[in-house]
C-alpha positions, 0 to 999 in steps of 0.5 A: 042902678040899684043892686039887690043885696041878695043878688047873685054875683059872677063869683057866686055863680062860679063858686056854685058851678065849681062846687057842683061839678066837683061833687058830681065828679067825686060821686056825691050829690048836687044837694050836698054841693048846694048845702056846701055853697049855701053855708059859704054864701049864707044862703039856703040850699034850696036857693042854691039849687034854684039858682043852679037849675034856673041859671047856672046849669045851662052855662055848664052843660058840657062840663056837667057831662064831662064830670059825669063821665069822670065819675063813671070812670072813677067808679069803674076803677074803684069797682075793679079794685074791690068787688067785695069785702066780706064782713069782719066777723063772717056774718052777712047782713042784707045790707052787705048783700045789697052793697055787693050787688050794687058794685056789680055793673050787671049780671050780664057783664059777669056772665060774659066775663065768666064765659070768656074765661071759660073759653080761654081755659078750654083753649089753654087745656086743648093747647096743653093736651097738644103739647103733652101728646107732642112730648110723648111722641118725642119721647117715643122717638127718642127711645126708638133712636136710642135702641137703634144706636145701641143695636148699631154699637153692638153690631159694630162691637161684634164685628170688631171682636170678630176681626180682632179682640179688643181689650179694655182696662178700667181706670180708677175713675171708672172709665174704660180705656182701650189697651193698645195692641 
């Protein structure tokens, strides 16, 4: 049996599949993968693309789906890290605006996140108001308690003075000391 010189071997198919899957995972295009494989195998990118679509792709459908999911996750991670970097000189071009808009999954997602943060802010503000109100009530209760205690001390002191005159002496450190009777 004759083997065509331009026939694709299993190794060539494997190289094509691995390269295409890597490019898809990393966010590149299949065309870039076809060009890379074409350079390695001394074939045109069109020949590599035809081979991929006609033969190899069907064998790697699950792997291709997985690679696309990984690309999506990778892109989400990158988007979360850097949503927007302003131009260095402070002037915006249309390309800058388009680039920023492309990094946003959807305006609806941003609006939903904004609403979620607004609701959370309102809850925290309500909780803060409750805590401040509780603090004011506790402060008023403390002041009332101190007034009651001072009245009780005065009442006891007046009651004791009527019974007997207690004398106090000031110590050097400023404390009062009761003088023995």
